[in-house]
Biopython code that builds the backbone (N, CA, C, O; Angstrom):
import numpy as np
from Bio.PDB.StructureBuilder import StructureBuilder

atoms = [
    (1, "MET", "N", (29.188, -35.781, -59.169)),
    (1, "MET", "CA", (29.590, -35.590, -57.568)),
    (1, "MET", "C", (28.794, -35.599, -56.785)),
    (1, "MET", "O", (28.502, -34.769, -55.924)),
    (2, "GLY", "N", (28.308, -36.726, -57.081)),
    (2, "GLY", "CA", (27.145, -36.757, -56.065)),
    (2, "GLY", "C", (27.194, -37.211, -54.412)),
    (2, "GLY", "O", (28.341, -37.568, -54.146)),
    (3, "ILE", "N", (26.364, -37.294, -53.328)),
    (3, "ILE", "CA", (27.052, -37.596, -52.455)),
    (3, "ILE", "C", (27.432, -39.447, -52.249)),
    (3, "ILE", "O", (26.587, -40.342, -52.237)),
    (4, "GLY", "N", (28.413, -39.554, -52.156)),
    (4, "GLY", "CA", (28.739, -40.844, -51.724)),
    (4, "GLY", "C", (28.231, -42.040, -50.680)),
    (4, "GLY", "O", (28.048, -41.387, -49.652)),
    (5, "PRO", "N", (27.997, -43.022, -50.454)),
    (5, "PRO", "CA", (28.179, -43.581, -49.258)),
    (5, "PRO", "C", (28.918, -43.356, -47.427)),
    (5, "PRO", "O", (28.928, -44.019, -46.390)),
    (6, "GLY", "N", (29.400, -42.147, -47.852)),
    (6, "GLY", "CA", (29.591, -42.326, -46.630)),
    (6, "GLY", "C", (29.481, -40.939, -46.435)),
    (6, "GLY", "O", (30.468, -40.206, -46.370)),
    (7, "GLY", "N", (28.752, -40.694, -46.375)),
    (7, "GLY", "CA", (27.982, -38.808, -47.028)),
    (7, "GLY", "C", (26.866, -39.152, -46.058)),
    (7, "GLY", "O", (26.576, -38.538, -45.031)),
    (8, "ILE", "N", (26.314, -40.194, -46.536)),
    (8, "ILE", "CA", (25.357, -40.320, -46.822)),
    (8, "ILE", "C", (24.911, -40.999, -45.384)),
    (8, "ILE", "O", (23.782, -41.196, -44.937)),
    (9, "ILE", "N", (26.395, -41.328, -44.745)),
    (9, "ILE", "CA", (26.240, -42.372, -43.418)),
    (9, "ILE", "C", (25.592, -41.401, -42.524)),
    (9, "ILE", "O", (24.539, -41.440, -41.888)),
    (10, "LEU", "N", (26.902, -40.154, -42.709)),
    (10, "LEU", "CA", (27.394, -38.925, -41.557)),
    (10, "LEU", "C", (26.337, -38.221, -41.630)),
    (10, "LEU", "O", (26.220, -37.692, -40.525)),
    (11, "ILE", "N", (24.813, -37.648, -42.831)),
    (11, "ILE", "CA", (24.152, -37.132, -42.077)),
    (11, "ILE", "C", (23.058, -38.655, -41.789)),
    (11, "ILE", "O", (22.580, -38.423, -40.678)),
    (12, "ILE", "N", (22.934, -38.953, -41.894)),
    (12, "ILE", "CA", (22.135, -40.429, -41.119)),
    (12, "ILE", "C", (22.845, -39.828, -39.192)),
    (12, "ILE", "O", (22.104, -39.121, -38.509)),
    (13, "ILE", "N", (23.756, -40.106, -38.837)),
    (13, "ILE", "CA", (23.683, -40.003, -37.149)),
    (13, "ILE", "C", (23.906, -38.833, -37.179)),
    (13, "ILE", "O", (24.242, -38.700, -36.002)),
    (14, "LEU", "N", (24.007, -37.624, -37.699)),
    (14, "LEU", "CA", (24.001, -36.080, -37.064)),
    (14, "LEU", "C", (22.498, -36.070, -36.826)),
    (14, "LEU", "O", (22.192, -35.573, -35.742)),
    (15, "ALA", "N", (21.400, -36.535, -37.640)),
    (15, "ALA", "CA", (20.038, -36.836, -37.239)),
    (15, "ALA", "C", (19.476, -37.780, -36.013)),
    (15, "ALA", "O", (18.507, -37.648, -35.265)),
    (16, "LEU", "N", (20.003, -38.300, -36.071)),
    (16, "LEU", "CA", (20.273, -39.500, -35.211)),
    (16, "LEU", "C", (20.755, -38.037, -33.205)),
    (16, "LEU", "O", (20.149, -37.741, -32.176)),
    (17, "ILE", "N", (22.015, -37.720, -33.794)),
    (17, "ILE", "CA", (22.318, -36.902, -32.649)),
    (17, "ILE", "C", (21.960, -35.271, -32.339)),
    (17, "ILE", "O", (22.350, -34.510, -31.454)),
    (18, "LEU", "N", (20.794, -35.048, -33.782)),
    (18, "LEU", "CA", (19.890, -33.545, -33.756)),
    (18, "LEU", "C", (19.015, -33.737, -33.167)),
    (18, "LEU", "O", (18.919, -33.174, -32.077)),
    (19, "PHE", "N", (17.848, -34.737, -33.683)),
    (19, "PHE", "CA", (16.523, -35.363, -33.541)),
    (19, "PHE", "C", (16.342, -36.218, -32.765)),
    (19, "PHE", "O", (15.228, -36.284, -32.246)),
    (20, "GLY", "N", (17.075, -36.905, -32.507)),
    (20, "GLY", "CA", (16.222, -38.267, -31.797)),
    (20, "GLY", "C", (16.053, -39.211, -32.633)),
    (20, "GLY", "O", (15.860, -38.916, -33.812)),
    (21, "PRO", "N", (16.083, -40.546, -32.227)),
    (21, "PRO", "CA", (15.327, -41.548, -33.030)),
    (21, "PRO", "C", (13.874, -41.160, -32.968)),
    (21, "PRO", "O", (13.229, -41.588, -33.926)),
    (22, "LYS", "N", (12.831, -40.085, -31.619)),
    (22, "LYS", "CA", (12.014, -40.695, -31.382)),
    (22, "LYS", "C", (11.203, -39.605, -32.942)),
    (22, "LYS", "O", (10.269, -39.666, -33.742)),
    (23, "LYS", "N", (12.346, -38.728, -32.570)),
    (23, "LYS", "CA", (11.721, -37.345, -33.588)),
    (23, "LYS", "C", (11.612, -37.393, -35.202)),
    (23, "LYS", "O", (10.712, -37.031, -35.959)),
    (24, "LEU", "N", (12.926, -38.001, -35.445)),
    (24, "LEU", "CA", (12.745, -38.220, -37.304)),
    (24, "LEU", "C", (11.606, -39.636, -37.705)),
    (24, "LEU", "O", (11.383, -40.147, -38.803)),
    (25, "PRO", "N", (11.197, -39.884, -36.711)),
    (25, "PRO", "CA", (9.682, -40.514, -38.163)),
    (25, "PRO", "C", (8.530, -39.345, -38.366)),
    (25, "PRO", "O", (7.586, -39.424, -39.152)),
    (26, "GLU", "N", (8.843, -38.171, -37.422)),
    (26, "GLU", "CA", (7.449, -37.165, -37.566)),
    (26, "GLU", "C", (8.156, -36.781, -37.860)),
    (26, "GLU", "O", (8.027, -36.170, -36.799)),
    (27, "LEU", "N", (9.625, -36.098, -38.641)),
    (27, "LEU", "CA", (9.790, -35.931, -39.833)),
    (27, "LEU", "C", (10.100, -36.077, -40.718)),
    (27, "LEU", "O", (10.255, -35.250, -41.616)),
    (28, "GLY", "N", (10.332, -37.484, -40.720)),
    (28, "GLY", "CA", (9.803, -37.970, -42.367)),
    (28, "GLY", "C", (8.880, -37.797, -42.493)),
    (28, "GLY", "O", (8.898, -37.159, -43.545)),
    (29, "LYS", "N", (7.881, -37.872, -42.200)),
    (29, "LYS", "CA", (5.905, -37.872, -42.102)),
    (29, "LYS", "C", (5.867, -36.568, -42.630)),
    (29, "LYS", "O", (5.489, -36.238, -43.754)),
    (30, "ALA", "N", (6.431, -35.623, -41.424)),
    (30, "ALA", "CA", (6.053, -33.720, -42.103)),
    (30, "ALA", "C", (6.675, -33.967, -43.388)),
    (30, "ALA", "O", (5.961, -33.781, -44.374)),
    (31, "VAL", "N", (8.558, -34.572, -43.667)),
    (31, "VAL", "CA", (8.495, -33.834, -44.897)),
    (31, "VAL", "C", (8.382, -34.827, -46.831)),
    (31, "VAL", "O", (8.824, -34.864, -47.979)),
    (32, "GLY", "N", (7.286, -35.507, -45.701)),
    (32, "GLY", "CA", (7.175, -36.296, -47.029)),
    (32, "GLY", "C", (5.144, -36.529, -47.362)),
    (32, "GLY", "O", (4.465, -37.303, -48.037)),
    (33, "HIS", "N", (4.837, -35.238, -46.339)),
    (33, "HIS", "CA", (3.668, -34.779, -46.718)),
    (33, "HIS", "C", (3.436, -33.476, -47.125)),
    (33, "HIS", "O", (2.349, -32.949, -47.363)),
    (34, "THR", "N", (4.864, -32.862, -47.202)),
    (34, "THR", "CA", (5.920, -31.859, -47.376)),
    (34, "THR", "C", (5.302, -31.276, -49.266)),
    (34, "THR", "O", (4.648, -30.421, -49.863)),
    (35, "LEU", "N", (6.643, -33.282, -49.563)),
    (35, "LEU", "CA", (6.702, -33.606, -50.539)),
    (35, "LEU", "C", (5.305, -33.859, -51.498)),
    (35, "LEU", "O", (5.196, -33.416, -52.641)),
    (36, "ARG", "N", (4.388, -34.569, -50.876)),
    (36, "ARG", "CA", (3.111, -34.415, -51.791)),
    (36, "ARG", "C", (2.740, -32.785, -52.253)),
    (36, "ARG", "O", (3.072, -32.243, -53.307)),
    (37, "GLU", "N", (1.889, -32.146, -51.038)),
    (37, "GLU", "CA", (1.320, -31.083, -51.764)),
    (37, "GLU", "C", (2.233, -30.361, -52.623)),
    (37, "GLU", "O", (1.632, -29.657, -53.434)),
    (38, "PHE", "N", (3.759, -30.301, -52.722)),
    (38, "PHE", "CA", (4.323, -29.552, -53.797)),
    (38, "PHE", "C", (3.756, -30.064, -54.863)),
    (38, "PHE", "O", (3.018, -29.488, -55.662)),
    (39, "LYS", "N", (4.118, -31.182, -54.863)),
    (39, "LYS", "CA", (3.669, -31.859, -56.082)),
    (39, "LYS", "C", (2.565, -31.852, -56.736)),
    (39, "LYS", "O", (2.370, -31.852, -57.951)),
    (40, "SER", "N", (1.809, -31.845, -55.813)),
    (40, "SER", "CA", (0.327, -32.087, -56.351)),
    (40, "SER", "C", (-0.262, -30.553, -56.592)),
    (40, "SER", "O", (-1.469, -30.334, -56.685)),
    (41, "ALA", "N", (0.657, -29.623, -56.673)),
    (41, "ALA", "CA", (0.838, -27.833, -56.589)),
    (41, "ALA", "C", (1.354, -28.051, -57.878)),
    (41, "ALA", "O", (0.719, -27.730, -58.883)),
    (42, "THR", "N", (2.596, -28.637, -57.920)),
    (42, "THR", "CA", (3.236, -28.315, -59.362)),
    (42, "THR", "C", (3.153, -28.995, -60.657)),
    (42, "THR", "O", (3.836, -28.786, -61.660)),
    (43, "LYS", "N", (1.832, -30.177, -60.409)),
    (43, "LYS", "CA", (1.646, -30.918, -61.080)),
    (43, "LYS", "C", (0.379, -29.560, -61.871)),
    (43, "LYS", "O", (0.275, -29.175, -63.035)),
    (44, "GLY", "N", (-0.474, -29.124, -60.476)),
    (44, "GLY", "CA", (-1.749, -27.797, -61.321)),
    (44, "GLY", "C", (-1.166, -27.056, -61.869)),
    (44, "GLY", "O", (-1.553, -26.973, -63.035)),
    (45, "LEU", "N", (-0.058, -26.162, -61.541)),
    (45, "LEU", "CA", (0.312, -25.337, -62.921)),
    (45, "LEU", "C", (0.975, -25.367, -64.081)),
    (45, "LEU", "O", (1.227, -24.439, -64.849)),
    (46, "ALA", "N", (1.447, -27.402, -64.208)),
    (46, "ALA", "CA", (1.336, -27.676, -65.881)),
    (46, "ALA", "C", (0.231, -28.290, -66.084)),
    (46, "ALA", "O", (-0.053, -28.811, -67.162)),
    (47, "ASP", "N", (-0.444, -28.292, -65.157)),
    (47, "ASP", "CA", (-1.407, -28.577, -66.375)),
    (47, "ASP", "C", (-2.495, -27.398, -66.781)),
    (47, "ASP", "O", (-3.282, -27.318, -67.725)),
    (48, "ASP", "N", (-2.216, -26.545, -65.707)),
    (48, "ASP", "CA", (-2.537, -25.656, -66.405)),
    (48, "ASP", "C", (-2.041, -24.554, -67.168)),
    (48, "ASP", "O", (-2.557, -23.474, -67.454)),
    (49, "ASP", "N", (-0.683, -25.168, -67.497)),
    (49, "ASP", "CA", (-0.278, -24.332, -68.929)),
    (49, "ASP", "C", (-0.295, -25.157, -69.946)),
    (49, "ASP", "O", (0.000, -24.601, -71.004)),
    (50, "GLU", "N", (-0.584, -26.531, -70.040)),
    (50, "GLU", "CA", (-1.092, -27.062, -71.058)),
    (50, "GLU", "C", (-2.452, -26.782, -71.266)),
    (50, "GLU", "O", (-2.637, -27.331, -72.352)),
    (51, "GLU", "N", (-3.331, -26.374, -70.994)),
    (51, "GLU", "CA", (-4.015, -25.468, -70.924)),
    (51, "GLU", "C", (-4.513, -24.845, -71.071)),
    (51, "GLU", "O", (-5.724, -24.632, -71.019)),
    (52, "ASP", "N", (-2.970, -23.926, -71.509)),
    (52, "ASP", "CA", (-3.269, -21.778, -71.674)),
    (52, "ASP", "C", (-2.653, -22.791, -72.855)),
    (52, "ASP", "O", (-3.443, -23.735, -72.874)),
    (53, "LYS", "N", (-1.261, -23.115, -74.179)),
    (53, "LYS", "CA", (-0.348, -23.450, -74.474)),
    (53, "LYS", "C", (-1.935, -24.518, -76.059)),
    (53, "LYS", "O", (-1.770, -24.588, -77.277)),
    (54, "LYS", "N", (-2.477, -24.765, -75.697)),
    (54, "LYS", "CA", (-4.075, -25.420, -75.854)),
    (54, "LYS", "C", (-5.253, -24.671, -76.472)),
    (54, "LYS", "O", (-5.919, -25.163, -77.382)),
    (55, "ASN", "N", (-5.488, -23.476, -75.955)),
    (55, "ASN", "CA", (-5.961, -22.758, -75.639)),
    (55, "ASN", "C", (-6.137, -22.046, -77.217)),
    (55, "ASN", "O", (-7.057, -22.053, -78.034)),
    (56, "LYS", "N", (-4.545, -21.340, -77.192)),
    (56, "LYS", "CA", (-3.787, -19.852, -77.340)),
    (56, "LYS", "C", (-4.116, -20.773, -78.893)),
    (56, "LYS", "O", (-4.981, -20.424, -79.696)),
    (57, "LYS", "N", (-3.117, -22.125, -79.085)),
    (57, "LYS", "CA", (-3.033, -22.824, -80.636)),
    (57, "LYS", "C", (-4.895, -22.905, -80.773)),
    (57, "LYS", "O", (-4.986, -22.767, -81.992)),
    (58, "GLN", "N", (-6.191, -23.025, -80.327)),
    (58, "GLN", "CA", (-7.173, -23.496, -81.023)),
    (58, "GLN", "C", (-7.325, -21.075, -81.111)),
    (58, "GLN", "O", (-8.046, -20.601, -81.990)),
    (59, "ASP", "N", (-6.747, -20.329, -80.358)),
    (59, "ASP", "CA", (-7.188, -19.568, -80.784)),
    (59, "ASP", "C", (-6.197, -18.376, -82.358)),
    (59, "ASP", "O", (-6.702, -17.368, -82.853)),
    (60, "ASP", "N", (-5.041, -18.868, -82.681)),
    (60, "ASP", "CA", (-4.227, -18.888, -83.571)),
    (60, "ASP", "C", (-5.139, -19.677, -85.129)),
    (60, "ASP", "O", (-4.868, -19.371, -86.290)),
    (61, "LEU", "N", (-6.073, -20.570, -84.762)),
    (61, "LEU", "CA", (-6.210, -21.115, -86.039)),
    (61, "LEU", "C", (-7.077, -20.238, -86.659)),
    (61, "LEU", "O", (-7.419, -20.429, -87.826)),
]
sb = StructureBuilder()
sb.init_structure("model")
sb.init_model(0)
sb.init_chain("A")
sb.init_seg("    ")
for serial, (resi, resn, name, xyz) in enumerate(atoms, 1):
    if name == "N":
        sb.init_residue(resn, " ", resi, " ")
    sb.init_atom(name, np.array(xyz, "f"), 0.0, 1.0, " ", f" {name:<3s}", serial, name[0])
structure = sb.get_structure()
């Protein structure tokens, strides 16, 4: 039950009405920057978890 093509079109139309065509590129850039930061932060957390698992395995040996 995802969003169909009609729903996507409706969301785009509402975004254009609410923010206007001049603000949408700025909003897209801000969202992209935020997602990039979130991805790098979660990658760092995942790397820390794997390092902890390796250290625990070495301690168990």
